[in-house]
C-alpha positions as CSV (number, residue, x, y, z in Angstrom):
1,M,49.6,121.4,135.0
2,K,49.2,121.2,131.2
3,N,52.5,123.2,130.7
4,L,54.6,121.3,133.4
5,L,53.7,118.5,131.5
6,I,54.4,119.4,128.6
7,L,57.5,120.7,129.6
8,L,58.8,117.9,131.4
9,A,58.3,115.5,128.0
10,L,60.3,118.0,126.1
11,L,62.7,117.6,128.7
12,T,62.3,113.9,128.7
13,L,63.0,113.7,125.3
14,A,66.2,115.8,124.8
15,A,67.9,114.2,127.2
16,C,67.2,110.9,125.4
17,G,68.2,112.5,122.1
18,S,71.6,111.0,121.1
19,D,74.8,113.1,120.0
20,D,76.1,112.2,116.6
21,A,79.6,113.8,117.1
22,P,81.3,111.1,118.5
23,Q,80.1,108.4,116.5
24,K,81.1,110.6,113.8
25,K,84.5,111.0,115.2
26,E,84.8,107.0,115.5
27,T,83.8,106.3,112.0
28,A,86.0,109.0,110.5
29,K,89.1,106.5,112.8
30,Q,87.4,103.4,111.5
31,S,87.5,104.7,107.7
32,A,90.8,105.8,108.3
33,T,91.9,102.2,109.6
34,K,90.0,100.9,106.3
35,E,92.1,102.6,104.2
36,H,95.5,101.8,105.9
37,M,94.2,98.3,105.8
38,L,93.6,98.5,101.9
39,S,96.5,100.2,101.3
40,D,98.5,97.6,103.0
41,Q,96.2,95.2,100.5
42,E,97.1,97.4,97.4
43,K,100.8,97.3,98.2
44,M,100.7,93.0,98.5
45,I,98.6,92.6,95.7
46,Q,101.1,94.8,93.6
47,K,104.2,93.0,94.8
48,A,102.6,89.6,94.0
49,K,102.0,91.2,90.4
50,E,105.6,92.0,90.3
51,A,106.5,88.6,91.5
52,E,104.6,87.1,88.7
53,D,105.6,88.8,85.9
54,R,109.5,87.9,86.9
55,I,107.9,84.4,87.0
56,K,107.0,84.6,83.5
57,E,110.2,86.1,82.3
58,A,112.4,83.7,83.6
59,D,110.0,80.9,82.1
60,E,109.8,82.6,78.8
61,K,113.9,82.9,79.1
62,R,114.0,78.7,79.7
63,R,111.4,78.2,77.1
64,K,113.6,80.1,74.7
65,A,116.9,78.6,75.7
66,L,115.6,74.9,75.5
67,K,114.4,75.8,71.7
68,E,117.8,76.8,70.8
69,Q,119.3,73.8,72.4
70,G,117.3,71.6,70.2
71,G,114.8,70.1,73.0
């Protein structure tokens, strides 16, 4: 009788255990999505920096032209 109770308790605990494999697959998918989103954000930041550089260059040219005109 004791052996039967122990066996049932072990089976119950084994049945209630979680399987980590599906969670790891979803985590890998989520990390891939996050990396993709981050790379998109990095591209946008790079484009913004390039635009800022072009604006600064144009401003410097404008200021130089005004200075040469005596303004």
